[in-house]
Every structure is written in structure tokens, then in C-alpha cells.
C-alpha positions in Angstrom: -158.4 -121.1 41.0 -161.8 -120.1 39.8 -161.1 -121.5 36.4 -160.0 -124.8 37.9 -163.2 -124.9 40.0 -165.3 -124.3 36.9 -163.6 -127.2 35.1 -164.2 -129.5 38.0 -167.8 -128.6 38.2 -168.3 -129.3 34.5 -166.7 -132.7 34.8 -168.7 -133.6 37.9 -171.9 -132.5 36.2 -171.2 -134.6 33.1 -170.4 -137.6 35.4 -173.7 -137.2 37.2 -175.6 -136.8 33.9 -174.0 -140.0 32.6 -174.8 -142.0 35.8 -178.4 -140.7 35.9 -178.8 -141.6 32.2 -177.6 -145.1 32.7 -179.7 -145.6 35.8 -182.8 -144.3 34.1 -182.2 -146.6 31.1 -181.7 -149.6 33.4 -184.8 -148.8 35.5 -187.1 -148.5 32.5 -185.7 -151.6 30.7 -188.2 -154.5 30.5 -186.5 -156.8 33.1 -186.6 -157.4 36.8 -184.3 -155.2 38.8 -181.5 -157.1 40.5 -180.9 -157.1 44.3 -178.5 -154.5 45.6 -176.7 -156.7 48.2 -173.4 -158.4 47.3 -174.1 -162.1 46.8 -170.6 -163.3 45.7 -171.9 -164.1 42.2 -169.8 -163.0 39.2 -172.8 -160.9 37.8 -172.4 -157.2 38.4 -175.1 -155.4 40.2 -176.9 -152.2 39.3 -174.6 -149.8 41.3 -171.5 -151.3 39.9 -172.7 -151.0 36.3 -173.8 -147.4 36.9 -170.4 -146.4 38.4 -168.6 -148.1 35.5 -170.6 -146.4 32.8 -170.2 -143.0 34.5 -166.4 -143.5 34.9 -166.1 -144.4 31.2 -168.2 -141.3 30.2 -166.0 -139.2 32.5 -162.8 -140.4 30.8 -164.1 -139.5 27.3 -165.3 -136.1 28.7 -161.7 -135.4 29.8 -160.3 -136.7 26.5 -162.5 -134.3 24.5 -161.9 -131.4 26.9 -165.5 -130.6 27.4 -164.6 -128.7 30.6 -163.1 -126.0 28.4 -166.4 -125.3 26.7 -168.6 -122.8 28.6 -172.3 -124.0 28.7 -173.6 -120.5 27.9 -171.9 -120.7 24.5 -173.1 -124.1 23.5 -173.4 -124.7 19.7 -174.0 -127.4 17.2 -170.4 -128.5 17.2 -170.6 -129.0 21.0 -173.7 -131.2 20.5 -171.9 -133.4 18.0 -169.0 -133.8 20.4 -171.4 -134.8 23.2 -173.1 -137.3 20.9 -169.7 -138.8 20.1 -168.9 -139.1 23.8 -172.1 -140.9 24.5 -171.7 -143.4 21.7 -168.1 -144.1 22.6 -169.0 -144.4 26.3 -171.6 -147.1 25.6 -169.3 -148.9 23.2 -166.4 -149.1 25.6 -168.9 -149.9 28.4 -170.3 -152.9 26.5 -166.8 -154.2 25.8 -165.8 -153.8 29.5 -168.9 -155.6 30.8 -168.5 -158.4 28.3 -164.9 -159.0 29.4 -165.9 -159.0 33.1 -168.9 -161.3 33.0 -170.1 -161.6 29.4 -172.8 -158.9 30.1 -175.0 -161.4 32.0 -176.8 -158.8 34.1 -177.0 -156.1 31.5 -180.4 -155.6 29.7 -179.7 -155.1 26.0 -182.2 -152.2 25.8 -180.0 -150.2 28.2 -177.3 -150.0 25.5 -179.7 -148.1 23.3 -181.5 -145.9 25.8 -178.4 -144.9 28.0 -176.6 -142.9 25.3 -179.8 -141.3 24.2 -180.6 -140.2 27.7 -177.0 -139.0 28.2 -177.1 -136.9 25.0 -180.5 -135.4 25.9 -179.5 -134.7 29.5 -176.1 -133.1 28.7 -177.2 -131.1 25.7 -180.5 -130.1 27.4 -178.9 -128.6 30.4 -176.4 -126.7 28.2 -179.2 -125.3 26.1 -181.0 -124.3 29.2 -177.9 -122.5 30.5 -177.5 -120.7 27.2 -181.2 -119.7 27.1 -180.7 -118.2 30.6 -177.6 -116.4 29.5 -179.3 -115.0 26.4 -182.4 -114.2 28.4 -184.5 -116.2 26.0 -186.8 -117.4 28.8 -187.9 -113.9 29.7 -190.6 -113.9 27.0 -192.2 -117.0 28.5 -192.5 -115.6 31.9 -196.2 -115.0 32.9 -195.0 -112.4 35.5 -193.2 -110.3 32.9 -194.1 -106.7 33.4 -194.4 -104.0 30.7 -191.1 -102.6 29.5 -190.3 -99.5 27.6 -189.9 -100.2 23.9 -186.5 -99.2 22.5 -186.3 -97.5 19.1 -187.0 -99.8 16.1 -184.2 -101.1 14.0 -184.2 -102.5 10.4 -181.4 -104.9 9.5 -180.1 -104.9 5.9 -177.8 -107.8 4.9 -177.7 -111.6 4.4 -179.5 -113.9 6.9 -176.2 -115.4 8.1 -174.9 -112.0 9.3 -178.4 -111.1 10.7 -178.2 -114.3 12.8 -174.8 -113.4 14.1 -175.9 -109.9 15.1 -179.2 -111.1 16.7 -177.3 -113.8 18.7 -174.8 -111.3 20.0 -177.5 -108.8 20.8 -179.5 -111.3 22.7 -176.5 -112.0 25.0 -176.2 -108.3 25.8 -178.0 -106.7 28.7 -178.3 -103.5 26.6 -181.4 -103.0 24.5 -180.6 -99.9 22.5 -182.7 -101.0 19.6 -185.5 -103.5 18.8 -185.2 -105.3 15.5 -188.4 -105.1 13.5 -187.4 -106.8 10.3 -184.7 -107.8 7.9 -184.2 -106.8 4.4 -182.2 -109.5 2.7 -180.2 -109.7 -0.5 -181.8 -112.8 -2.0 -185.6 -112.6 -2.9 -185.8 -116.4 -2.1 -185.2 -115.6 1.6 -188.3 -113.4 1.9 -190.8 -114.7 4.4 -188.3 -116.7 6.5 -187.4 -115.9 10.1 -184.1 -115.5 11.8 -184.3 -115.8 15.5 -187.9 -114.6 15.5 -187.2 -111.6 13.2 -188.9 -111.8 9.7 -187.1 -111.2 6.4 -189.8 -108.9 5.0 -188.3 -108.0 1.6 -185.2 -108.1 -0.6 -182.9 -105.1 -1.0 -184.3 -104.2 -4.4 -187.7 -103.6 -2.8 -186.4 -101.5 0.1 -189.0 -98.8 -0.5 -191.8 -101.3 -0.3 -190.4 -102.8 2.9 -190.3 -99.3 4.5 -193.9 -98.6 3.4 -195.1 -101.9 5.0 -193.3 -101.0 8.3 -194.9 -97.6 8.3 -198.3 -99.2 7.7 -197.7 -101.6 10.6 -196.7 -98.7 12.8 -193.2 -100.2 13.1 -191.3 -97.7 11.0 -187.6 -97.9 11.9 -185.7 -95.1 13.5 -182.4 -96.6 12.5 -181.1 -99.0 9.8 -178.1 -101.3 10.4 -176.0 -102.3 7.5 -174.7 -105.8 8.3 -172.2 -105.6 5.4 -169.9 -102.9 4.2 -172.2 -100.3 2.6 -170.1 -100.3 -0.6 -170.9 -104.0 -1.1 -174.7 -103.5 -1.1 -175.4 -103.1 -4.7 -178.9 -101.7 -5.4 -178.9 -98.8 -3.0 -178.9 -95.4 -4.6 -177.6 -92.2 -3.3 -181.2 -90.8 -3.6 -182.6 -93.6 -1.5 -180.1 -93.0 1.3 -180.6 -89.3 1.1 -184.3 -89.7 1.6 -183.7 -92.0 4.6 -181.4 -89.4 6.2 -183.9 -86.7 5.5 -186.6 -88.7 7.1 -184.5 -88.8 10.3 -183.4 -92.5 10.1 -179.9 -93.1 11.4 -177.7 -95.2 9.1 -175.6 -97.5 11.2 -172.9 -100.1 10.5 -170.9 -102.7 12.5 -167.2 -102.3 13.0 -164.7 -102.8 10.2 -162.0 -105.4 10.3 -159.6 -102.8 11.7 -162.1 -101.7 14.4 -162.6 -105.4 15.3 -159.0 -105.5 16.4 -159.9 -103.0 19.1 -162.9 -105.1 20.3 -162.5 -107.1 23.4 -164.9 -109.9 22.2 -166.7 -109.9 25.6 -169.2 -107.1 24.8 -171.6 -106.9 21.8 -170.2 -105.4 18.6 -170.7 -101.6 18.9 -172.7 -99.9 16.2 -171.7 -96.5 14.8 -173.1 -94.0 12.3 -172.0 -94.4 8.7 -169.9 -91.6 7.4 -170.7 -90.2 4.0 -167.3 -91.2 2.6 -168.1 -94.8 3.4 -171.1 -94.7 1.2 -169.1 -93.2 -1.7 -166.2 -95.6 -1.4 -165.5 -98.6 -3.7 -165.7 -102.2 -2.6 -163.5 -102.8 0.5 -160.3 -104.7 0.1 -159.5 -108.0 2.0 -156.0 -108.0 3.5 -153.7 -110.5 5.1 -154.0 -109.5 8.8 -151.4 -112.1 9.8 -148.7 -110.4 7.7 -149.5 -107.0 9.2 -149.7 -108.4 12.7 -146.3 -110.0 12.2 -144.9 -106.6 11.2 -146.3 -104.6 14.1 -146.8 -106.8 17.1 -144.2 -106.4 19.8 -142.2 -103.7 18.0 -141.6 -100.0 18.7 -143.3 -97.7 16.1 -142.9 -94.0 15.5 -145.3 -92.0 13.3 -144.5 -88.4 12.1 -147.5 -86.3 11.3 -149.4 -88.3 13.9 -152.1 -85.7 14.2 -153.0 -85.7 10.4 -155.6 -87.8 8.7 -153.3 -90.6 7.5 -150.9 -90.3 10.5 -153.7 -90.6 13.0 -155.2 -93.7 11.3 -151.8 -95.3 11.2 -151.5 -94.8 14.9 -155.0 -96.4 15.5 -154.2 -99.4 13.4 -150.7 -99.9 14.8 -152.1 -99.7 18.3 -154.8 -102.2 17.3 -152.1 -104.7 16.3 -150.5 -104.5 19.7 -147.2 -102.6 19.1 -144.7 -102.6 22.0 -144.5 -98.8 22.1 -146.0 -96.0 20.0 -144.4 -92.6 19.5 -146.6 -89.8 18.1 -144.6 -87.0 16.5 -146.3 -83.8 15.2 -145.6 -80.1 15.1 -149.3 -79.1 15.4 -150.1 -78.7 19.1 -154.0 -79.1 18.7 -153.6 -82.2 16.4 -151.1 -83.8 18.7 -153.2 -83.2 21.8 -156.3 -84.7 20.0 -154.6 -87.9 18.9 -152.9 -88.3 22.3 -156.3 -88.2 24.1 -157.9 -90.6 21.6 -155.0 -93.1 22.1 -155.4 -92.8 25.8 -159.2 -93.4 25.6 -159.2 -96.2 23.0 -155.9 -98.0 23.8 -155.0 -97.3 27.4 -152.9 -100.5 27.6 -150.5 -99.4 24.8 -147.3 -97.8 25.9 -146.9 -94.5 24.1 -145.2 -91.1 24.1 -146.0 -87.9 22.4 -143.4 -85.5 21.0 -144.0 -81.9 19.8 -141.3 -81.7 17.2 -140.8 -80.1 13.7 -139.2 -82.5 11.1 -137.3 -79.6 9.8 -135.2 -79.5 13.0 -132.6 -82.2 12.3 -130.9 -81.9 15.6 -134.0 -82.2 17.7 -135.4 -85.0 15.4 -132.2 -87.1 15.8 -132.4 -86.7 19.6 -136.0 -87.8 19.6 -135.3 -90.9 17.5 -132.3 -91.9 19.7 -134.4 -91.6 22.8 -137.4 -93.4 21.4 -135.4 -96.1 19.5 -138.2 -97.0 17.1 -138.1 -100.2 15.0 -140.5 -98.9 12.4 -140.9 -95.3 11.3 -143.9 -94.1 9.3 -143.2 -90.6 7.8 -146.6 -89.0 7.2 -145.7 -85.4 8.1 -146.1 -83.2 5.0 -147.6 -80.0 3.6 -150.1 -81.2 1.0 -152.6 -78.5 -0.1 -151.7 -77.7 -3.7 -152.9 -74.1 -4.1 -151.4 -73.1 -0.7 -148.1 -74.6 -1.5 -148.0 -72.8 -4.9 -148.0 -69.6 -2.8 -145.5 -70.9 -0.3 -143.0 -73.0 -2.1 -140.3 -72.4 0.5 -142.4 -74.0 3.2 -143.2 -76.9 1.0 -139.5 -77.6 0.2 -138.4 -77.3 3.8 -141.1 -79.7 5.1 -141.5 -82.2 2.3 -137.9 -82.4 1.1 -135.6 -81.4 3.9 -138.0 -82.9 6.5 -137.9 -86.2 4.7 -134.1 -86.1 4.5 -133.9 -85.4 8.3 -136.2 -88.3 9.0 -134.1 -90.7 6.9 -130.9 -89.6 8.6 -132.5 -89.9 12.1 -133.9 -93.4 11.3 -130.4 -94.6 10.2 -128.7 -93.0 13.2 -131.0 -94.7 15.7 -130.8 -98.1 14.0 -134.4 -98.4 13.0 -135.3 -101.5 11.0 -137.6 -99.8 8.5 -138.6 -96.4 7.4 -141.7 -95.7 5.2 -142.5 -92.5 3.4 -146.2 -91.7 2.7 -146.3 -90.2 -0.8 -149.0 -89.1 -3.3 -150.0 -89.6 -6.9 -149.3 -85.8 -7.4 -145.6 -86.8 -7.4 -146.2 -88.4 -10.9 -145.2 -85.9 -13.7 -145.7 -83.0 -11.2 -147.0 -79.6 -12.4 -147.2 -78.0 -9.0 -144.8 -77.4 -6.1 -146.4 -79.9 -3.7 -146.1 -82.7 -6.3 -142.6 -81.7 -7.2 -141.5 -81.8 -3.5 -143.1 -85.2 -3.0 -141.3 -86.5 -6.1 -138.0 -85.4 -4.6 -138.9 -87.0 -1.3 -139.5 -90.3 -3.2 -136.2 -89.8 -4.9 -134.4 -89.3 -1.6 -135.9 -92.6 -0.3 -135.0 -94.5 -3.6 -131.4 -93.2 -3.3 -130.9 -94.8 0.0 -128.7 -97.9 -0.1 -128.9 -100.4 2.7 -126.2 -102.9 3.6 -126.1 -105.6 6.2 -128.6 -105.0 9.0 -129.1 -101.3 8.2 -132.4 -99.5 7.9 -134.6 -100.6 5.0 -136.4 -97.8 3.2 -139.6 -97.7 1.2 -142.2 -95.2 -0.1 -145.9 -95.8 -0.6 -147.7 -93.7 -3.3 -151.5 -93.4 -3.5 -154.2 -91.0 -4.4 -156.7 -88.9 -2.5 -158.4 -90.2 0.7 -162.0 -89.5 1.3 -162.7 -87.5 4.4 -159.1 -86.3 5.0 -158.6 -82.7 6.3 -158.9 -80.3 3.4 -160.2 -82.9 0.9 -163.3 -82.4 -1.2 -165.6 -84.5 1.0 -165.6 -82.2 4.1 -165.6 -79.1 1.9 -168.6 -80.3 0.0 -170.3 -81.4 3.2 -169.8 -77.9 4.7 -171.1 -76.2 1.5 -174.2 -78.5 1.4 -175.0 -77.8 5.1 -174.9 -74.0 4.3 -177.3 -74.5 1.4 -174.7 -74.3 -1.4 -173.5 -73.7 -3.9 -171.1 -76.7 -4.1 -168.0 -75.5 -5.9 -166.3 -77.7 -8.6 -163.3 -76.4 -10.5 -163.9 -78.3 -13.8 -166.6 -80.7 -15.0 -164.0 -83.2 -16.3 -161.8 -83.2 -13.1 -161.0 -86.7 -12.0 -159.2 -88.1 -9.0 -158.4 -91.5 -7.4 -160.1 -92.1 -4.0 -160.0 -94.5 -1.1 -161.1 -94.2 2.5 -158.6 -93.3 5.2 -158.7 -96.7 7.0 -158.2 -98.5 3.7 -155.2 -96.3 2.8 -153.6 -96.9 6.2 -154.2 -100.7 5.9 -152.6 -100.8 2.5 -149.6 -98.8 3.7 -149.1 -101.4 6.5 -149.6 -104.2 3.9 -147.0 -102.7 1.6 -144.6 -102.3 4.5 -145.0 -105.9 5.5 -144.3 -106.9 1.9 -141.2 -104.8 1.8 -140.0 -106.3 5.1 -140.1 -109.8 3.7 -137.3 -111.4 1.7 -133.6 -110.6 1.4 -133.8 -107.5 -0.7 -132.1 -104.5 1.0 -132.6 -101.8 -1.7 -135.1 -99.0 -1.3 -138.5 -99.8 -2.9 -141.4 -97.7 -4.1 -144.9 -99.1 -3.9 -148.2 -98.0 -5.4 -151.6 -98.9 -4.0 -154.3 -100.2 -6.3 -156.8 -97.3 -6.4 -159.5 -98.7 -8.6 -161.1 -96.4 -11.2 -160.8 -92.6 -11.0 -163.9 -90.7 -9.9 -165.2 -87.5 -11.5 -165.4 -84.7 -8.9 -168.7 -83.6 -10.6 -170.2 -87.0 -10.0 -169.0 -87.0 -6.4 -170.6 -83.6 -5.8 -173.9 -84.9 -7.2 -173.8 -88.0 -5.0 -173.1 -86.0 -1.9 -176.0 -83.7 -2.6 -178.3 -86.7 -3.2 -177.1 -88.3 0.1 -177.9 -85.2 2.0 -181.5 -85.5 0.9 -181.6 -81.9 -0.3 -182.7 -80.9 -3.9 -182.1 -77.2 -3.6 -178.3 -77.2 -3.7 -176.6 -76.0 -6.9 -173.2 -76.8 -8.3 -171.0 -73.9 -9.4 -167.9 -74.2 -11.7 -165.0 -72.0 -10.6 -162.2 -73.0 -12.9 -158.9 -74.7 -12.3 -156.7 -73.4 -9.4 -153.0 -72.8 -9.7 -151.0 -76.0 -10.0 -154.1 -78.3 -10.5 -154.4 -81.0 -13.2 -157.6 -82.4 -14.7 -156.4 -86.0 -14.1 -153.8 -87.7 -11.9 -151.8 -90.9 -12.7 -150.3 -93.5 -10.4 -147.2 -94.1 -12.6 -144.9 -91.9 -14.6 -144.7 -92.7 -18.3 -141.1 -93.9 -17.8 -142.0 -96.2 -14.9 -143.3 -99.8 -15.0 -145.2 -101.6 -12.3 -145.0 -105.2 -11.2 -147.4 -107.0 -8.9 -145.9 -107.9 -5.5 -148.8 -108.4 -3.1 -152.6 -108.2 -3.1 -153.6 -104.7 -4.2 -150.0 -103.5 -4.0 -147.6 -102.9 -7.0 -144.0 -102.1 -7.0 -142.7 -99.3 -9.2 -139.5 -100.2 -11.1 -137.4 -97.5 -12.6 -134.2 -97.5 -14.6 -132.0 -96.9 -11.6 -131.7 -95.0 -8.4 -132.2 -91.2 -8.9 -128.9 -89.3 -8.6 -129.5 -86.7 -6.1 -126.4 -85.2 -4.6 -126.0 -83.3 -1.3 -125.3 -80.2 -3.4 -128.7 -80.4 -4.9 -130.4 -80.5 -1.5 -128.1 -77.9 0.0 -129.0 -75.4 -2.8 -132.7 -76.0 -2.5 -132.5 -75.6 1.3 -130.5 -72.3 0.9 -133.0 -70.9 -1.5 -136.0 -71.9 0.6 -134.4 -70.4 3.7 -133.8 -67.1 1.9 -137.3 -67.1 0.5 -136.1 -66.8 -3.1 -139.4 -68.0 -4.6 -138.6 -67.6 -8.2 -135.1 -69.2 -8.1 -136.4 -71.9 -5.8 -139.2 -72.9 -8.1 -136.8 -73.0 -11.1 -134.3 -75.1 -9.2 -137.0 -77.4 -7.9 -138.5 -78.2 -11.3 -135.1 -78.4 -12.9 -134.1 -81.1 -10.4 -137.4 -83.0 -11.0 -136.8 -82.8 -14.8 -133.2 -84.0 -14.3 -134.5 -87.1 -12.4 -137.1 -87.9 -15.0 -134.6 -87.2 -17.8 -132.2 -89.7 -16.4 -135.0 -92.3 -16.3 -136.0 -91.3 -19.9 -132.5 -92.3 -21.2 -133.4 -95.9 -20.5 -136.9 -96.4 -21.9 -139.1 -98.8 -20.0 -142.1 -100.8 -21.2 -145.6 -99.4 -20.8 -146.7 -99.7 -17.2 -148.2 -103.0 -16.4 -151.2 -102.3 -14.2 -151.9 -106.0 -13.4 -152.7 -106.5 -9.7 -152.4 -109.8 -7.8 -155.3 -109.5 -5.4 -158.8 -110.6 -4.7 -161.2 -112.4 -7.1 -162.3 -109.1 -8.3 -158.9 -108.1 -9.7 -158.3 -109.0 -13.4 -155.0 -109.4 -15.0 -154.1 -107.4 -18.1 -151.5 -108.9 -20.5 
């Protein structure tokens, strides 16, 4: 009812504006005013002409649906539509008057002034309403009293994004920061103003801009990056470290994933930048429509929901409006934490939490039947390489037997799709953790789907920055203690991506696998960019901390570690299948028999470490040996993706 009342008010207001515009144009026209009494002559009087003009303007207002456009959000496209309405109104009005009495009583100057007055009136009132909404008139008030000044904020990014931020901030009643300047990306923009805020320097002269602000007593207490930090070329780790050491907060706007959680009614929330975001590569642009089509309205279950990747999958699945989300984990503290977060951030999403071990096949099958998921993301795993070297039985029971249990439970409950989260350590594994993940991949690839049965796929990628137990939180903790930062080998290299980016690409690969008529199990690899030296990562993190007294200590390779990782086995080839996603093609489905798995499970249960290790690596060698019998071409690392991706022949 309120919405209808608002629309009626808008239409009436436009009718009154049109009538007033025509009346004013008629009055100021250089002719004598006609009498207002009916005299029986065919000439139309002033009142009749005014009503006719207003009626025609009202018809065009309805045709262009101007009542659906709130005045407080008036923009240039709205002004163009209002101008079109005014011109069409006067054109049709002239035609109507000419047909009725050949426009005998109509001053010709009215035809020029009426649409001008109508445009000025309709647009002027809308601009006034927007100015009131954005509190732009407060600065003009002579009675404005002194207000407490909020902390100063420096914006870094292109003027277009600065304009968007400043416009959104002006609509908000919150004044957490006061913008004091903009550092742009193009030196040609220096000296211009965006909504009253000056572009004081370009990014390459950031130090000079900060020196000027300090001299003007407007030194910022926070810096807001309007673009992804990784896209801002020219910023060095040393610069950012000095800023943090100086007490300046480094802020950023939400990512594309976080925007899915934003209600669009409040201003975009700022948050502090994590160190891993400053270390990451350029962000990847994904097809959100494909992911939304995969998730929206479907029941989703995530194992390992309390882990780094599992928790991020839960966040993104909830952001895409799944019908129901089931969180499964065996760690009570982790499950409790992600359950509370989901309740706080996504209270509207139906969800359930299950404390369950993926090793327990009976319990797992019961959970799947009760929850009836459409999509299953299997992220539960034991992943720490040195720890798994000392506990191979636990690694086999969780990573291999647990994966088998999840696949059987997914088939039993009729799930549409099950996805395994794998790792680059599964490629030519030299450690227990990598070998168990390679077997988990083989279990997925061995699944054959017929008819409407469950589809299976696995997604393989490298390390994620900031995950539990990864080098970033370890280095951060060591730096905070004053060092030393421990690196195992100066030539150690790893592939890295951020946790949100990894989860996005997992969803993207799953959406790709869900398309088409193929029913066979598929293995995908995410495009990871160039490998990063751990020594360089340590130096960058020390520089970002702003400290120069932290040393780096070499400790030597740990059991099971390799200097470098690869995304493909030498007997695998990769074909592009989606932006930043490749499909691994092998010589055939790995032949893993129930006897293989039963023997591994028996050895793991008995704790026969030596025999278990030999059986595990013998089975991995057998899988790779079967593939080796059918040589494949050298892996094709070509990626179909963004403009940045290049194709290798």
C-alpha cells in the first residue's frame, strides 16, 4: 500500500509540474491573456490548454514509468528520460491543439518555454530531494554548529571508484572517516576534484602526497584501497610496511564475494586488509551467473566445514542463496565457530550442523540420508605433511577411507554432485599426505555414473595464503615475536592463492562439471599463476611488518617435503575447459579394487606403519604405472581465461 501511495504521489507531482510549466510559459509569452469565461467560440481557453498539456505529460510519465524511480537516487539517465518526456509532451500537445482548433489561441513561444520549464522543474525538484537525502545542503547552513572531526582518510584508486565511494558515503548517516585527498593512478588526473575531494598525487608519488598531507596537518589515520590491492602496481612492501609502522590502517572495500552478502541499502563496509591479500596475485574475474545457477535453491553439504577452505565454501554457498546448508566437521571448536559465524552473517539461510567423523561410514550415511544434499563438497582432510609422515595410519583412514565413505553416502542419498578438494601434493607424491590425496583422486576418477546418478569430480590446487598451518600465519607469528623467521630451503617454491579465490574457483569448476551431458568423473586443476619462492615471501612479510630487525633462519627440508610442486603428473595432460580452470586427462580410469582399499584400511587400523607405507606407495606407483603404459603428450598449460591469460601452443 505504501509503495502504491508513493507511485501516485510521484505521478501527481509530475502532473502539477507540467501544468505549472505550461501556465508559466503561457503567462510570460508576449501576447494578451485570454478571458477565462466560456464564450462558445472554438478557440480553447487557458485552463483547457493547461489541463490538456498536463494530461499528455502525465501519459508519457506513466509510459516511461517515472513513478518507479526514487527521487533521492536521481541520476543523469533520469534527466535524459525527463527531457524526452517534456519534448514528446509538447510535440503531441501541438498536434492535438492543431487538430482541435488549428492552435488559434496558442502563443508559439509557449511551445519553446513549456518543455524547458518542465525539465527545469521536474529535474530541479529531484536534485533538491537527492541533495537533502545526501545531506549536501548541511554545509550551506549558516546555523551549522561545530562538529567533531572524524579520523582522516586517504583514498587510493581511480577517480571513477572514488566518485562511487564518496557518493555512497554521502548517503550514509555514519561519518567514520573524513576523506582528505585522493591518490590516483594517472598523473594527468592530479589537481582535479571528485565531489569536493582533490586528487593530490599519483600512486607513484605516494610518499610525496603523504608528506604534503603531514605539512597541511591532514595526515591520514587510514588509507582506503578502492581496487584490489594486488592490482595497484607501484606499491612496494617496504612502503606498506612503513605505513603500518606509522599507525595507518590499511582498508579495502568488499570483494565480489562479500558483495553478495551486502544488502545494497547500507554503505559498503570497509575492513582491514589482511597481509595475504597484499601478497596475492591479480584477482580473477569469474562468471557469477554460472555459480549462482549451480547453488541457488539447492541443498548443499560441506565436510570439513570448520577448516579454512571448508568454511570459505560455506560462506560463498550461503552468499549465493542455497536452499539449505549442512556443515559437517569432527572438530568441535571449529564447527562451533563456523556455526556462530553463519548465524551472524547469514541468519536467513536454513542450516544444520553435524558433529561427525567421515571415517564412520554408518553415521555418515545416516547424516546424508537425513540431510538429502544436492551438492556435496568434501573438504575434510588431514593435510600437514610432517605430521602425516609420523602418523600415516590417520592420514589413510581420513583422506582415503573417509573419501570412500563420502562417495558411497553421496550415492546412497541420491546427491546430484560430489566434489573432492584435492592438492598439488598429489602429483608424483613423495610423502604420505600427497599419496593419500592421490588415492582419493583415484577413487573419484574410478566412479562411473549412469542415468541420473551422482556426478563426481575433484579439484586440485596449490597452497592457500592464510590457511590454518600455512606459512603466512606461521611467519606472522614469528615476526610478531621478533624472529627469527624459519625457512626450510632458499630454493623452496610453492603455488599460492587466497582462500576466497580458491573457493570461488572450486565453485566455478563444479559449475563447469555440472554442465553438458558427460557423466564420467572429472579431475580439474585451478590456474595457479607462477610459483612463489618461500624465501621471497618471508622477505615481503618482514617488509610489510615495518620491522628491519627480523632475521631469516634456514632449517633444512622436513620429512616428506619437496623443493617444488607441480600441478600435473608427467603422464597427464591438461585441456582448457573454463576460465582459469583446466581438466586433467589421463589414459583411463585408475583401477582400484575393493581389495586394495580393504588391505590399506586393515593395515591402518592395526597401526602397521611400515607395511602401510609400502602398500600405500606401491598402490600409487601402480596407478601411475598403468598411466605410463599409454604415454600422453606433454601437459598443455594453456588457459582460457581473462585478457591476461596467454595461450601456449
